[in-house]
NUROTI-398104 format. One record per atom (N, C-alpha, C): residue in three letters; x, y, z. Coordinates in steps of 0.05 Angstrom, whole numbers, plus 5000, padded with zeros to 4 digits. Layout:
! NUROTI-398104
ALAXYZ;...
//
This chain:
! NUROTI-398104
MET576641855427;MET574442025423;MET572241865408;THR569741885417;THR567541745403;THR565541945394;PHE563941875374;PHE561842045363;PHE559041945374;ILE557242125375;ILE554342055383;ILE553341895361;GLN552141655368;GLN551141475348;GLN548541575338;SER548241565311;SER545741655298;SER543941425293;SER541541475286;SER539341285283;SER538241325255;LYS540041345235;LYS539141435209;LYS537241225196;ASN537740965199;ASN536140755185;ASN534140635205;GLN533940735228;GLN532040605248;GLN529340745245;THR527240595243;THR524640685242;THR523340725270;TRP521240905272;TRP519840945297;TRP517840725301;LEU517940605324;LEU515840415331;LEU513140565335;LEU513340765350;LEU511040945354;LEU511841235345;PRO510341355326;PRO511041615317;PRO510941825339;PRO512942005342;PRO512942195363;PRO511042415359;ASP510242545380;ASP508542785378;ASP510243005367;ILE509143135346;ILE510743345331;ILE511343585349;ARG509743625369;ARG510343845388;ARG512843805403;ASN513743555406;ASN516243485421;ASN518643575404;ILE518343605380;ILE520643685361;ILE520843985360;ILE518744145364;ILE518544425363;ILE519144545391;SER520944735393;SER521444865419;SER518844975431;SER518844975458;SER516345055472;SER515645345469;ASP517545525463;ASP517245805460;ASP517045895431;HIS516445715414;HIS516245775385;HIS513745945380;ILE514046145361;ILE511646315356;ILE509346185342;CYS509945945332;CYS507645795318;CYS505445735338;TYR506045705364;TYR503845635382;TYR502045885387;LEU503246125386;LEU501746365387;LEU499746385361;VAL501046345339;VAL499446335314;VAL497146135315;ASP497645895325;ASP495745705328;ASP493345765346;SER494045865370;SER491745935388;SER490346195378;PHE491746375365;PHE490446615355;PHE488346545335;VAL489246385314;VAL487246325291;VAL485046145302;ASP485545975321;ASP483345815333;ASP481145975345;GLU481846215354;GLU479846395365;GLU478046545345;LEU478746525320;LEU477346655298;LEU474746515293;ASP472746665281;ASP470146555276;ASP469946485245;PHE469746215241;PHE469546125214;PHE466846015207;THR464746115221;THR462046015216;THR461046045187;ASP461646275176;ASP460846335148;ASP462046125128;PHE464446065133;PHE465845865116;PHE464645595119;GLU464045515144;GLU462945255149;GLU460145235139;LEU458645455138;LEU455945435125;LEU456145425095;ARG458145555083;ARG458545565056;ARG459345285044;TYR460945145061;TYR461944895051;TYR460244665060;ALA458044725073;ALA456244485084;ALA454844355060;GLY454444095062;GLY453043955042;GLY454943785025;ALA453843685002;ALA455343504987;ALA457643644972;GLY459543474962;GLY461743584946;GLY464343484958;HIS466343544942;HIS469143454949;HIS469843624974;PRO471043484995;PRO471743635019;PRO474043825013;ALA474044055027;ALA476044275023;ALA477744305048;TYR479944445044;TYR481744505068;TYR480244705084;HIS480344665110;HIS478944865128;HIS480545115127;PRO479145345126;PRO480545595124;PRO482445645149;ARG481845515171;ARG483545555195;ARG486445455188;ILE486645245174;ILE489445135168;ILE490845335148;LEU489445425128;LEU490845615109;LEU491445885122;CYS489845975141;CYS490446225153;CYS492946185169;LYS493245975184;LYS495545915202;LYS498245915186;ILE498345765164;ILE500745745149;ILE501446015135;LEU499346175126;LEU499846425113;LEU501046625134;ILE499946635157;ILE501046815178;ILE503846735186;GLN504246495190;GLN507046385197;GLN508946445176;ALA508146395150;ALA510046465128;ALA510646755127;MET508746935132;MET509347225132;MET511047315154;ILE510847175178;ILE512647235199;ILE515447155192;ASP515846935178;ASP518346835169;ASP519446985144;GLY517847155132;GLY518747295108;GLY518447115083;THR516846925084;THR516346735060;THR513646805049;ARG513546895023;ARG511046995012;ARG510246834987;SER512146714974;SER511346544950;SER509646314958;SER507446274944;SER505746044949;SER507145774946;ARG508945764926;ARG510445514923;ARG512445454947;ALA513745684957;ALA515445654979;ALA513845575003;ILE511445685006;ILE509845605031;ILE508945325029;ALA508245235006;ALA507544945002;ALA509944765009;ARG512244855001;ARG514744695004;ARG515244685035;CYS514644915049;CYS515144915079;CYS513244735094;VAL510644705082;VAL508744525095;VAL509644225094;ARG511244165073;ARG512343895070;ARG514843835084;GLU516344065090;GLU519044015101;GLU519644145128;ASN518044335136;ASN518544475162;ASN516444385184;VAL517544295205;VAL515844165227;VAL513844355237;ALA514644635240;ALA512844825250;ALA510444855232;TYR510844855206;TYR508644865186;TYR507044615186;MET508344375190;MET506944125193;MET504944135216;TYR505844255237;TYR504144275260;TYR501844455256;LEU502344695243;LEU500144885238;LEU498144775217;ALA499244635197;ALA497644515177;ALA496144265185;GLU496644175209;GLU495343935221;GLU495843695204;LYS498443675193;LYS499443455177;LYS498043425151;LEU496743625141;LEU495643635115;LEU497643805096;MET497543765070;MET499343865052;MET497944015028;PRO496744255032;PRO495344385011;PRO497444474989;ASP496744474964;ASP498644544943;ASP498844834941;PHE500544934924;PHE501045224922;PHE498745384909;ARG497245234891;ARG494845374878;ARG492745424900;THR492345224918;THR490145264938;THR491045494956;ILE493545504964;ILE494545724980;ILE494146004967;SER495146004941;SER494946254926;SER492146344922;ASP490246164915;ASP487646244911;ASP486246344936;PHE486846204957;PHE485646274984;PHE486446564991;ARG488946624988;ARG489946894994;ARG488747114977;LYS488347044952;LYS487247234933;LYS484247284937;ASN482747064942;ASN479847084942;ASN478547134969;ASN480047164991;ASN478747205018;ASN479647455032;GLY479347665018;GLY480147935029;GLY478848005056;ASN476147945059;ASN474848015082;ASN475947865107;LEU476447605102;LEU477647445124;LEU480347535131;ILE481947595114;ILE484647695119;ILE484647965133;ARG482748135126;ARG482448385140;ARG481548335169;ASP479748135172;ASP479048065200;ASP481247975217;ILE482947825204;ILE485447725219;ILE487047965229;PHE487448145212;PHE488848405222;PHE487348535244;LYS484848565241;LYS483248695262;LYS483448555289;ASN483348275287;ASN483548135312;ASN486248145326;THR488448205310;THR490948255324;THR490948515340;ILE489348705329;ILE488848945346;ILE487448905371;TYR485348745368;TYR483548685392;TYR485248515412;ALA486948335404;ALA488648185421;ALA490748355435;ALA491748555421;ALA493748745433;ALA492348925454;ARG489949005449;ARG488449165468;ARG487749015493;GLU487348755490;GLU486648585515;GLU488948555532;VAL491448555522;VAL493848535539;VAL495048815545;GLY493749015538;GLY494649285546;GLY496849395529;ALA497149305505;ALA499349385487;ALA498449645469;VAL496049715472;VAL495049945455;VAL494050155474;GLY495250395472;GLY494450625491;GLY492750835479;LEU492950875453;LEU491451085437;LEU491851365448;GLY494051405461;GLY494651685470;GLY496051835450;GLN497851705433;GLN499251845412;GLN499551645388;LEU498951745364;LEU499051585339;LEU500751705319;SER502051545304;SER503651665282;SER502751515256;ILE502751685235;ILE501751605209;ILE503951645189;ASP504451455171;ASP506351495150;ASP505851315127;GLY506851385103;GLY506551225079;GLY509151145067;SER509050945051;SER511450855037;SER510850715012;VAL512350754992;VAL511850644963;VAL513050354964;VAL511350154955;VAL512049874951;VAL511849814922;LYS514049684910;LYS514149654882;LYS511849444874;ALA510449494852;ALA508549314841;ALA509949084827;PHE508448854824;PHE509448624809;PHE509048664780;ALA510348874770;ALA510148934742;ALA512649084732;SER513249044706;SER515549174694;SER514949454684;ASN516749644688;ASN516449904677;ASN516249914647;ASN517249694633;ASN517249684604;ASN514549594593;SER512849454610;SER510449344600;SER508249554604;THR508549804591;THR506650004595;THR505850114567;VAL503650234566;VAL502650364542;VAL501550624548;THR501650814527;THR500351064532;THR497351054526;LYS495951264531;LYS492951254526;LYS492451224496;GLY494051374479;GLY493751354451;GLY494351074440;GLU496450954450;GLU496950684442;GLU494850484451;LEU493750534474;LEU491550354486;LEU489150364467;ASP488450604457;ASP486250624438;ASP486550474413;VAL489150474401;VAL489750334377;VAL489550024383;ILE490749944404;ILE490749654411;ILE487849564415;ASP486249714429;ASP483649654435;ASP482049614408;ASP482449794389;ASP481149784363;ASP481949544347;TYR484549474351;TYR485649234337;TYR484348974349;ILE484148974375;ILE482848744389;ILE480048704380;ASP478548924377;ASP475748904367;ASP475748784339;GLN477448874322;GLN477448754295;GLN478248454296;MET479948394313;MET480648094316;MET478247934326;LEU476748034345;LEU474347904355;LEU472247874333;LYS472048084316;LYS470148074295;LYS470847864273;GLU473447844268;GLU474547644250;GLU474147384262;SER474547354288;SER474047084300;SER471147004298;THR469347194301;THR466447134298;THR465847054270;ASN467047184250;ASN466647104222;ASN467746824217;ASN469946764229;ASN471146504226;ASN469346294237;ASP468146354261;ASP466246164273;ASP463846104255;GLU462946314242;GLU460546284225;GLU461446104200;LEU463846164190;LEU464846004168;LEU465345714175;GLU466245664199;GLU466745384210;GLU463845244212;ASP461845394223;ASP459145274224;ASP458245194197;LYS458545354177;LYS457645304150;LYS458945044138;GLN461645034144;GLN463244804134;GLN462344544149;LEU461844574174;LEU461044324189;LEU458344234180;GLN456544424174;GLN453944344166;GLN453844204140;GLN455944254123;GLN456144114097;GLN457443814100;CYS458643764124;CYS459743504127;CYS457543304130;ARG458243054119;ARG456242834119;ARG455742734148;GLY453242724156;GLY452542614182;GLY452242814203;TYR453243064198;TYR453243274220;TYR450643344229;ASP448543344208;ASP445843424216;ASP444443214231;GLN445542964232;GLN444142754248;GLN445142734278;LEU447142904284;LEU448242894310;LEU446443064329;GLY446542994354;GLY445143134375;GLY446543404382;ALA445243564398;ALA446443834404;ALA449043804419;THR449243604439;THR451743574453;THR453943484435;SER453343284418;SER455443184399;SER456343384381;LYS454643554370;LYS455443784353;LYS457343964366;LYS456744024391;LYS458444204407;LYS461244084411;ARG461243824416;ARG463943674421;ARG465443664395;VAL464143614372;VAL465643594347;VAL466643884339;LYS465144074345;LYS465944334338;LYS468344424352;SER468544374379;SER470844454397;SER473344284387;ILE473044024380;ILE475343874373;ILE476343984346;CYS474744054327;CYS475544154301;CYS476944424306;LYS475744574323;LYS477244854329;LYS479944824341;LYS480144604358;LYS482744564370;LYS484844484352;TYR484144324331;TYR486244234313;TYR486744444290;THR484844604284;THR485144814264;THR486045074274;ASN486045124300;ASN487045374310;ASN489945384308;LYS490945624300;LYS493845664297;LYS495345694322;LEU493945794343;LEU495245834369;LEU494945594387;HIS497145544403;HIS496845334423;HIS495045424447;ASN494245224463;ASN492445294486;ASN493545484504;SER496145444512;SER497545614531;SER497645914519;GLU498045944492;GLU498246194481;GLU495546334480;GLU493446174476;GLU490646264476;GLU490046384504;LYS490946244524;LYS490346344551;LYS491746594557;ARG494146614547;ARG495846854551;ARG494347104535;ASN493547034512;ASN492047244496;ASN489447334509;LEU488047134519;LEU485547224535;LEU486147394558;GLN488347324573;GLN489147484596;GLN490047764587;CYS491347784564;CYS492248044554;CYS489748224547;ILE487648084535;ILE485148234529;ILE483848334555;LYS483948174575;LYS482748254601;LYS484348484613;ASN486948484611;ASN488648694622;ASN488348944605;LEU487948934578;LEU487549154562;LEU484949284571;LYS482849134574;LYS480149244583;LYS480549384609;LYS481949254628;LYS482449374653;LYS483949624653;ALA485949634635;ALA487649884631;ALA485750114620;LYS483950024601;LYS482150224588;LYS480250344611;ASP479350164628;ASP477650254651;ASP479050434669;GLU481550374675;GLU483250544693;GLU483950824679;SER484150814653;SER484651074639;SER482251254642;SER479951154643;SER477551324646;SER477151424675;ILE478451274695;ILE478251344723;ILE480451544730;ASP482951474722;ASP485251624729;ASP486651754704;ASN486852004701;ASN487952114677;ASN490852134678;VAL492351914673;VAL495251914674;VAL496251844646;GLY498951884644;GLY500151854616;GLY500351564608;LYS501351384627;LYS501851104620;LYS500450904638;PHE500050664627;PHE498750464642;PHE500250204638;SER500250044661;SER501549774658;SER499549574646;LEU500749394628;LEU499049184618;LEU498948934637;THR500948904653;THR501048684672;THR499548734697;ASP499548984708;ASP498049064731;ASP497049344725;PRO494649364712;PRO493449614705;PRO492849794728;GLU492549674752;GLU491749854774;GLU494049974789;SER496449894783;SER498850024793;SER499350294781;ARG500850454794;ARG501550724785;ARG504450794785;PHE505250964768;PHE508051064770;PHE508451254792;ILE510051174813;ILE510451344836;ILE513451354842;LYS514251594852;LYS516951644859;LYS517651534886;ASN519651344888;ASN520451224914;ASN522351384927;LYS523351304951;LYS525151424968;LYS527851484955;LYS528551304936;LYS531151344922;LYS531051524898;GLY528451654894;GLY528251834872;GLY527651704846;ARG527251444846;ARG526751294820;ARG523651284818;ILE522751334794;ILE519851314787;ILE519351024775;GLU517650874791;GLU517150594781;GLU514150534789;LEU513250314776;LEU510450224781;LEU510250114809;GLY508350214825;GLY508150134853;GLY505550204864;TYR505350174890;TYR502850254907;TYR503850394930;ASN501950584940;ASN502550734964;ASN501550594989;THR503150485006;THR502250355031;THR502250565054;GLN499950525070;GLN499550705093;GLN499450545118;LEU500750675140;LEU500650545167;LEU500050745187;THR498450665208;THR497950825232;THR499050645256;VAL500950755271;VAL502150595294;VAL501650715318;ASP500850575339;ASP500550675367;ASP503250685380;HIS503650905396;HIS506350945407;HIS506950775431;LYS505050655445;LYS505650515469;LYS507450285465;LYS506850095446;LYS508349855441;LYS508949835411;GLY508150025395;GLY508750015366;GLY507049825350;ILE504449775360;ILE502449615348;ILE501249775324;ILE501149645302;ILE499749765278;ILE496749745281;ILE495349965282;ILE492449975287;ILE490750035262;ALA492250105239;ALA490750145215;ALA492750125192;ASN491850015170;ASN493450005147;ASN491850015122;ASP492950095099;ASP491550105075;ASP493550115051;VAL492550055027;VAL494150085003;VAL492550254983;CYS493750464972;CYS492250624953;CYS494050674928;GLN492850814910;GLN494150884885;GLN495151174883;ASP494751314906;ASP495551604907;ASP498751624904;ARG499551834891;ARG502451884890;ARG503552044912;ASN501852154929;ASN502752294954;ASN500752214976;ASP501352315000;ASP499952235024;ASP497852415032;VAL497452645019;VAL495852865030;VAL492852785034;HIS491852605017;HIS489052525020;HIS488652265037;GLN490752175050;GLN490551915064;GLN490251955094;LEU490452195105;LEU489952235135;LEU487052155143;LYS485052255129;LYS482352205136;LYS481751895133;PRO482451745113;PRO481951455112;PRO483451315134;GLN485651405142;GLN487151265163;GLN485651305191;LEU484751555195;LEU483251605221;LEU480651455221;THR479351435198;THR476851295197;THR477250985204;LEU479550875194;LEU480050605199;LEU480650555229;VAL482150745240;VAL482950735269;VAL480250735286;GLU478450915278;GLU476150935295;GLU474350685290;GLN474550565266;GLN473050335261;GLN473950095276;TYR476650075279;TYR477849845294;TYR478149885324;CYS478350145334;CYS478950205361;CYS476850375374;GLY474850475360;GLY472850655373;GLY473750925370;GLN471951115377;GLN472551405374;GLN474851495391;LEU476651635380;LEU479051735394;LEU478351955415;LYS479851945437;LYS479452145458;LYS480352405450;GLU479352615464;GLU480252885457;GLU483252925464;ASN484553085448;ASN487553155452;ASN489252905447;THR488352705432;THR490052495424;THR492052605404;LYS494552555409;LYS496752665391;LYS496852515365;ILE496752655344;ILE496952535316;ILE499552645302;CYS501452485299;CYS503852565286;CYS503952465258;ALA504652645238;ALA504952575211;ALA507052765198;ASP508252675176;ASP510352845164;ASP508953055146;SER510553225134;SER509453455118;SER507753375095;GLY508053115086;GLY506553015064;GLY503553025068;TYR502753025094;TYR499853025100;TYR498853305106;MET500453515104;MET499553785110;MET497753885089;SER495353965098;SER493354105080;SER491254225098;GLU489954435086;GLU487854575102;GLU485554375112;LYS484754195093;LYS482654015099;LYS483553815122;ASN485953725122;ASN486953555143;ASN487053695171;ILE487953945170;ILE487954095195;ILE485154145206;GLN483254205188;GLN480454255197;GLN479154005208;LEU479953765195;LEU478853515204;LEU479953435232;LEU482453495238;LEU483653435264;LEU482553615285;MET482053875277;MET480954055297;MET477953985303;GLN476553915282;GLN473753835287;GLN473453595306;LYS475453425304;LYS475453185322;LYS476653245349;ASN477653485353;ASN478853565378;ASN481553395383;LEU482853335361;LEU485453195364;LEU487953405364;ASP490053315374;ASP492453475377;ASP494453405354;PRO494453575333;PRO496153505309;PRO499153605313;TYR500953445301;TYR503753505300;TYR504653445271;ILE504253645255;ILE504753615225;ILE506353865217;PRO508853835207;PRO510354085199;PRO509554185171;GLU510054425165;GLU509754535138;GLU511654395118;ARG510754375094;ARG512354235074;ARG515054385069;THR515154645071;THR517554785061;THR519254865085;ASP518654795110;ASP520154895132;ASP522954775131;LYS523354515126;LYS526054395125;LYS527754505103;ASN526454535079;ASN527954635057;ASN528554925060;ASN526855075074;ASN527455365078;ASN529955395096;ILE530255225116;ILE532455245135;ILE535055215120;LYS535055005103;LYS537454955086;LYS538055195068;LYS535955295055;LYS536355505036;LYS537255755049;VAL536255815073;VAL537056055089;VAL540056045094;GLN540855815104;GLN543755765112;GLN545455815087;LYS544555705064;LYS546255725040;LYS546156015028;TYR543956145031;TYR543756425019;TYR545256615036;LYS545356565062;LYS546856735081;LYS549856745074;LYS550856505067;LYS553756475059;LYS554156615034;GLU552256595014;GLU552756714988;GLU551857004986;GLY550657115008;GLY549757405009;GLY547357454994;ILE545757244987;ILE543257274974;ILE540857324993;ILE539157504985;ILE536857585003;ILE534557385000;HIS534257225022;HIS532057025022;HIS529357135030;ALA527157005022;ALA524557095029;ALA523957115058;SER525456955074;SER525056985103;SER526157235115;PHE527857395100;PHE528857645109;PHE526857875107;PHE524557815095;PHE522458025092;PHE520558015117;THR519458255124;THR517658265145;THR514958355136;TYR512758255149;TYR510158325140;TYR508758525157;ASP507558725145;ASP505958915160;ASP502958865155;ASP501658735175;ASP498958655173;ASP496858895170;LYS497459125179;LYS495859355178;LYS495459455149;ARG497859465135;ARG497859565108;ARG497859335088;ASP497959085097;ASP498158845079;ASP500358875058;VAL502758945069;VAL505058955051;VAL507358825064;TYR509558755048;TYR511858655057;TYR514158855057;ILE516058855075;ILE518159045075;ILE520658895074;CYS522458975055;CYS525058815050;CYS527058935067;PRO529458805070;PRO531558905086;PRO532659185079;GLU531959295055;GLU532659555047;GLU530359755051;ASN528359675067;ASN525959855075;ASN524459925049;GLN524459745030;GLN522759795005;GLN520159625010;ILE518059724997;ILE515259595001;ILE514659414977;LEU513359184985;LEU512259014965;LEU509358974969;LYS507759064949;LYS504859074950;LYS503558814937;LEU501158774946;LEU499658534936;LEU499158574906;TYR499858364890;TYR499658394860;TYR497358224852;TYR497157974860;TYR494757794854;TYR494957544871;GLU492857394871;GLU492757134886;GLU491656924868;PHE492356664875;PHE491656444858;PHE491356184876;TYR490056004865;TYR489855734880;TYR491955534870;ASP493655444888;ASP495755264882;ASP494754974885;LYS494454834862;LYS493254564864;LYS495054364877;ARG497654414874;ARG499654224885;ARG499554244916;ARG499554484926;ARG499654534955;ARG496854534967;LEU494854534952;LEU492054544960;LEU491354784978;LEU492155014969;LEU491655274984;LEU491855504966;ILE490955744976;ILE491055984962;ILE493756114967;ARG495056224945;ARG497556354950;ARG497256644938;ARG498756824952;ARG498757114945;ARG501457194934;VAL501457364913;VAL503957444902;VAL504357754908;TYR506557834921;TYR507258104927;TYR509358194910;ARG509358444900;ARG511358534881;ARG512558814890;GLY515158844888;GLY516459084897;GLY515859324879;ILE515859574891;ILE515259814876;ILE517659944866;ASN519659984882;ASN522160124876;ASN524559944876;CYS524359724862;CYS526759534862;CYS528859604843;ARG528359744822;ARG530459764801;ARG532759944810;GLY532160134825;GLY534360314835;GLY535560224862;CYS535059994871;CYS535859894897;CYS538659794893;LYS540559854915;LYS543359754912;LYS543559454915;SER541759324927;SER541859044931;SER540158874910;ASN539759004888;ASN537958884868;ASN538958634857;GLN541658614852;GLN542858374841;GLN542858144861;GLN542958194887;GLN542857974907;GLN539957904913;CYS538058064905;CYS535258014912;CYS533657884892;THR533957944866;THR532457824845;THR533957774820;ASN533157574804;ASN534357534777;ASN532257544756;ARG530057684762;ARG527857714742;ARG528757924722;LYS527657894696;LYS528358074675;LYS527458364681;ASP525258394694;ASP524158664699;ASP525458794724;LYS527358634738;LYS528858734760;LYS527158794785;THR524758674787;THR523058714811;THR522958444827;ARG522758484853;ARG522558244871;ARG519758154875;GLN519257904874;GLN516557784878;GLN516757594902;LEU514657594918;LEU514457414939;LEU511657254936;LYS511956974937;LYS509556814936;LYS508956704965;VAL506856774976;VAL506156725004;VAL503656565005;ASN503756355023;ASN501456195028;ASN499456325046;CYS496856305039;CYS494756415055;CYS493856195075;LEU494756205098;LEU494256005117;LEU491856075135;SER490155885143;SER488155925162;SER489255965189;ASN487556055210;ASN488456105237;ASN489455845250;ASP488055635244;ASP488755375256;ASP491555295246;ARG492055335219;ARG494555245207;ARG496755425217;LYS496255685221;LYS498255875231;LYS498955785261;CYS496855725275;CYS497455635303;CYS499155375305;LEU498655185286;LEU500054945284;LEU502954995276;LYS503255175257;LYS505955255248;LYS507555365271;GLU506455545286;GLU507855655310;GLU508355445331;LYS506555255335;LYS506955055354;LYS509254855346;MET509454805320;MET511554625311;MET514354765313;ARG514555015317;ARG517155135322;ARG518055115350;THR516355025369;THR517154985396;THR518854725399;VAL520454735421;VAL522154485426;VAL520454245433;LYS518454295449;LYS516654075458;LYS515353935435;ALA514354085416;ALA512853985393;ALA514953835375;GLN517153955373;GLN519253805356;GLN520053535367;ARG520253525394;ARG520853285407;ARG518553065405;THR516153165406;THR513852975402;THR513752875374;PHE514453055355;PHE514352985326;PHE516752765321;GLU518752805334;GLU521152625328;GLU520752345339;GLU518652315356;GLU518052035366;GLU517051855344;ARG516351965321;ARG515651795298;ARG518051625291;LYS520451705296;LYS522751555287;LYS522951285302;TYR521551265324;TYR521751035342;TYR519150865339;THR517250945324;THR514650805321;THR514150725292;VAL513150915277;VAL512150845251;VAL514350795231;GLU516550965233;GLU518650905214;GLU520150635219;PRO520450545243;PRO521550265247;PRO519650055236;ALA517050115238;ALA515249905228;ALA515549865198;ILE515750095183;ILE516250075154;ILE519049945149;GLY521050025163;GLY523649885160;GLY523549585166;ASN521849515185;ASN521549235192;ASN520449055171;TYR518149145158;TYR517048985137;TYR518748985111;LYS520049205107;LYS521649235082;LYS524449085084;GLN525549115107;GLN528348975110;GLN528148705122;ASN526848655145;ASN526748405158;ASN524948205146;LEU522448295136;LEU520648115124;LEU520948115093;LYS522948255083;LYS523348275053;LYS521048355038;PHE519348515048;PHE516948615035;PHE517548875020;ARG519148854999;ARG519849084983;ARG518249074956;GLU517048864949;GLU515548854924;GLU513148654930;PHE510748734919;PHE508548564920;PHE508848334901;ILE507648104908;ILE507847864889;ILE505347804877;THR503147964882;THR500647934869;THR499848204854;ARG497948184837;ARG497048414821;ARG494348494827;GLY493848744824;GLY491048844828;GLY490948964857;LEU489349184859;LEU489149324886;LEU488049144907;ASN485948994902;ASN484848814923;ASN486848624932;SER488248494914;SER490248294921;SER492548384938;VAL493648624930;VAL495748744945;VAL494848844973;LYS492348904975;LYS491248965002;LYS491348735020;ASN490648505009;ASN490748255023;ASN493448175034;GLU495448235014;GLU498248175022;GLU499048355045;PHE498348625044;PHE499248815063;PHE497848765092;ASN495448675089;ASN493948615116;ASN495348385128;LEU496248175113;LEU497747945123;LEU500348045138;VAL501948215123;VAL504448295136;VAL503948455160;CYS501948625161;CYS501448765185;CYS500448615208;ALA498948405203;ALA498048215223;ALA500548065234;ALA502247995216;ALA504747835224;ALA506448015242;ILE506748265236;ILE508348455253;ILE507048485280;ASN504448515281;ASN503148545308;ASN503448285325;LEU502948055313;LEU503347815327;LEU506047765338;LYS508047835321;LYS510847795332;LYS511447975354;LYS510348235354;LYS510648425376;LYS509548325402;LEU507148195398;LEU505848085423;LEU507447825433;TRP508447695414;TRP510047455423;TRP512547535438;LEU513947735427;LEU516447845440;LEU515747975466;GLN513548115469;GLN512748235494;GLN512248025515;SER510847785506;SER510447565524;SER512847445534;ASN514747405515;ASN517247285524;ASN518947455543;ASN518747725538;ASN520247905555;ASN519047895583;ALA516347875583;ALA514947875610;ALA515747615625;ASN515747405610;ASN516347135624;ASN519247135634;ASN521047265619;ASN523847265627;ASN524447485649;
//
């Protein structure tokens, strides 16, 4: 038996074409051709003229997209791939930008990265992968790059801010004292302005108690404190993060409250292409339906009448229903309490407890009738800020002498109360529609479109936590991951068509 002979110590007489090393069906070729079609005129005009040459944004866009497709997000890991991975060498055109260049480009070019995502939608529409007949919207919490321990309350923030002001005043006084001491030094008055400035900085460097690295960290802390103070005036919350002041404490799917951002997706049902995305600070999804529809119409044009819009109960509100009806769209959004009520009814039937669903409404008299034929009259109504609607409270008249009183209420006054949502006609119609089998089947199709898209970037692309800080930076990250998902879907569709 013999072994294949290696050529470890043999040098190439003529270097090979790097494309011969990469398989012909590699996704890097799609990334290469896709980015080459983008318009970089603004960048070319910006960098025209004298100065040190810069890396073309075309190269940085290619390696960032490919890295996101591979689930590599660290700028240091991307820089290492450019040196070691032949696919990245091909996309980088044999250049090797360092990790700071990659990180700064991703952080400072939000408009370009958003255009990259938009162009994936245009490319998908050209090949017929976007139908716009049925859309699904959903949100998911992604952890912020910040520790839950690095937080302060608003009261603590005020104390720290006052302390920083005193430190800055003391620093100003020290500067004035240093100036007086320097002026008393022999020969100082004979120096020019530039020399005086240089001598002053050197003296300050040697007399300062803090090292340069610590100074920088302190300056960054002061900036974060200022940002946290600005955020406290915008959003009235209990705690703020000092590492990422724009993040918010949000409850995730596991029930844990942690610092994070609320990511939003709108997915087309034809091929699962993401046609809109965003990152916000909201702790729930109710206010994100309108921004998502606005982005969809911005990227894809005005939606046709009766386009099906599927969203979970977190998006249910009167304003959202009115918006969908004004646009002549076909909504599929369940009420928030429907699923919980079904479970409660089943539980209460077993235990013999009288549930609110057992009461019937008499619209002529505006009263509710209980299973024992007792009447509940309107007591008062109020606006529920959490549900964003008006609720009416009905109270029983002759509950104390009822034989089912113990199974019906546990109130001290032994009277039964019902809290009922005042729904508009459109919302009532939607509620009735969502009880039909056809509507439920349409709504369940979300499981095969938007929910897999969220699972894809969280599990396959390892996108469970942002690696940058600040709302604009995390939006850039999320635009990149959505662009990567769309391109991979187009690549898989093309491979399936060829096979």
